[in-house]
C-alpha positions as CSV (number, residue, x, y, z in Angstrom):
1,M,-13.9,-71.2,-34.0
2,T,-10.1,-70.6,-34.2
3,D,-7.8,-70.8,-31.3
4,A,-6.4,-67.4,-30.4
5,P,-2.6,-67.4,-29.9
6,P,-1.4,-67.5,-26.3
7,R,-0.9,-64.0,-24.9
8,A,1.6,-63.1,-22.3
9,E,1.6,-60.7,-19.5
10,L,5.1,-59.9,-18.0
11,L,5.8,-58.7,-14.5
12,L,9.4,-57.6,-14.2
13,D,11.4,-57.0,-11.1
14,R,12.6,-53.5,-10.8
15,D,16.2,-54.7,-11.3
16,V,15.5,-55.8,-14.9
17,P,16.9,-53.2,-17.3
18,E,14.4,-51.9,-19.8
19,D,16.3,-53.4,-22.8
20,I,16.2,-56.9,-21.4
21,G,12.5,-56.6,-20.7
22,Q,11.9,-55.5,-24.3
23,E,14.1,-58.4,-25.5
24,L,12.1,-60.9,-23.6
25,A,8.8,-59.5,-24.8
26,A,10.1,-59.6,-28.4
27,A,11.2,-63.2,-27.9
28,L,7.8,-64.2,-26.6
29,D,6.1,-62.4,-29.5
30,R,8.3,-64.3,-32.0
31,L,7.2,-67.5,-30.3
32,G,3.6,-66.7,-30.9
33,A,2.8,-65.2,-27.4
34,P,2.4,-61.5,-28.0
35,T,2.9,-59.5,-24.8
36,V,-0.3,-57.6,-23.9
37,R,1.1,-55.8,-20.8
38,V,4.4,-55.3,-19.1
39,R,4.4,-54.2,-15.5
40,R,7.1,-53.6,-12.8
41,T,7.0,-54.9,-9.3
42,L,6.3,-52.3,-6.6
43,V,9.3,-50.3,-5.5
44,H,8.7,-50.9,-1.8
45,R,9.3,-54.6,-2.1
46,G,12.8,-55.9,-1.7
47,A,14.5,-58.5,-3.9
48,A,14.4,-61.0,-1.0
49,D,10.6,-60.7,-1.1
50,I,10.4,-62.0,-4.7
51,P,12.3,-65.2,-5.6
52,W,11.9,-64.6,-9.3
53,I,13.1,-61.8,-11.6
54,V,10.4,-62.1,-14.3
55,L,6.9,-63.6,-14.1
56,A,5.4,-64.4,-17.5
57,S,1.7,-65.2,-17.3
58,L,0.4,-67.0,-20.4
59,P,-1.6,-70.1,-21.4
60,L,1.2,-72.6,-20.9
61,Q,0.1,-75.7,-22.9
62,A,-0.6,-73.6,-26.0
63,F,2.7,-71.9,-25.7
64,L,4.7,-75.1,-25.1
65,S,2.9,-76.8,-28.1
66,G,4.0,-74.1,-30.4
67,L,7.6,-74.3,-29.4
68,G,8.3,-77.4,-31.3
69,A,7.4,-76.0,-34.7
70,E,10.4,-75.8,-37.1
71,A,9.5,-72.2,-37.9
72,V,10.2,-71.0,-34.4
73,K,13.6,-72.6,-33.9
74,D,15.5,-69.2,-34.1
75,A,12.9,-67.5,-31.9
76,Y,13.2,-70.3,-29.4
77,A,17.0,-69.8,-29.2
78,A,16.4,-66.1,-28.7
79,F,14.0,-66.9,-25.9
80,K,16.5,-69.1,-24.1
81,G,19.1,-66.4,-24.4
82,A,16.7,-63.8,-23.0
83,V,16.0,-66.1,-20.0
84,R,19.7,-66.4,-19.3
85,K,20.2,-62.6,-19.5
86,T,17.1,-61.8,-17.5
87,A,18.3,-63.8,-14.5
88,R,21.3,-61.7,-13.8
89,P,20.6,-58.1,-14.9
90,G,23.4,-55.9,-13.6
91,S,23.9,-58.2,-10.6
92,P,27.1,-57.9,-8.6
93,A,29.5,-60.9,-8.9
94,G,28.4,-63.7,-6.6
95,A,24.8,-62.5,-6.5
96,E,22.2,-65.4,-6.6
97,A,20.6,-65.7,-10.0
98,R,16.8,-65.6,-10.0
99,P,14.6,-67.5,-12.4
100,L,12.1,-66.5,-15.0
101,V,8.7,-68.1,-14.1
102,L,6.1,-69.0,-16.7
103,Q,2.6,-69.2,-15.1
104,D,-0.7,-70.3,-16.5
105,P,-3.3,-67.8,-15.5
106,G,-6.1,-70.3,-15.8
107,G,-4.8,-73.3,-13.8
108,G,-2.1,-71.5,-11.8
109,L,0.5,-74.1,-12.8
110,S,4.0,-72.6,-13.1
111,I,7.3,-73.6,-14.7
112,V,10.5,-72.3,-13.2
113,L,13.2,-71.5,-15.8
114,E,16.6,-71.2,-14.1
115,P,19.3,-69.3,-16.0
116,D,21.7,-72.3,-16.3
117,L,19.3,-75.0,-17.5
118,P,20.9,-77.5,-19.8
119,A,19.7,-77.7,-23.5
120,E,17.9,-81.0,-22.8
121,A,15.7,-79.2,-20.2
122,Y,14.4,-76.9,-22.9
123,E,14.1,-79.7,-25.4
124,S,11.9,-81.8,-23.0
125,L,9.9,-78.7,-22.2
126,I,8.6,-78.6,-25.8
127,G,6.8,-82.0,-25.4
128,L,5.8,-81.5,-21.8
129,D,2.1,-82.6,-21.1
130,L,0.9,-80.3,-18.4
131,A,-2.1,-82.4,-17.8
132,E,0.2,-84.8,-15.9
133,F,0.6,-82.2,-13.1
134,A,-1.9,-80.9,-10.6
135,V,0.2,-78.6,-8.5
136,G,3.4,-76.7,-9.4
137,P,5.8,-75.3,-9.6
138,L,7.6,-77.5,-12.1
139,H,11.4,-77.6,-11.8
140,Y,13.8,-79.4,-14.0
141,D,15.5,-82.2,-12.1
142,R,19.0,-82.6,-13.6
143,A,19.7,-85.9,-11.9
144,Q,16.5,-87.5,-13.3
145,G,16.6,-85.5,-16.6
146,R,12.9,-84.5,-16.4
147,W,10.5,-81.8,-15.3
148,R,8.8,-82.6,-12.0
149,S,6.6,-81.1,-9.3
150,V,7.7,-82.1,-5.9
151,L,4.3,-81.1,-4.5
152,D,2.5,-83.4,-6.9
153,E,4.8,-86.2,-5.9
154,A,4.3,-85.5,-2.2
155,A,0.5,-85.5,-2.6
156,G,0.5,-88.7,-4.7
């Protein structure tokens, strides 16, 4: 039996322009996670109700494992660029940037990708072992230089 590539489902905030949504879907596809469905949040919800701008639902460990392959280096750079663009689509100056969230549909664990993450955050994401975490969301701690779950640490 062969492992199927991870597939992504995108839920976009209504503020995300169509071209940026397409760019993100294309970046995920080049990274081996073809997008099976793109949906928009409901119009009656306000931006304050949703802390993220894009939610990508995909099998996280399979996706992260594939990121380190040499063949996907350019696609990975495009993905990081799309994350940065997605966080501030047409926002007025001074508006708070909202992250892209990767969420595993099976276990529910999520990884929060803030738009201004340093390169080392993405580099350490490639080798991240999600089995180390029980509860999310995972955030990159710049002071400690690692991905962590505050909820896991509080429970432990």
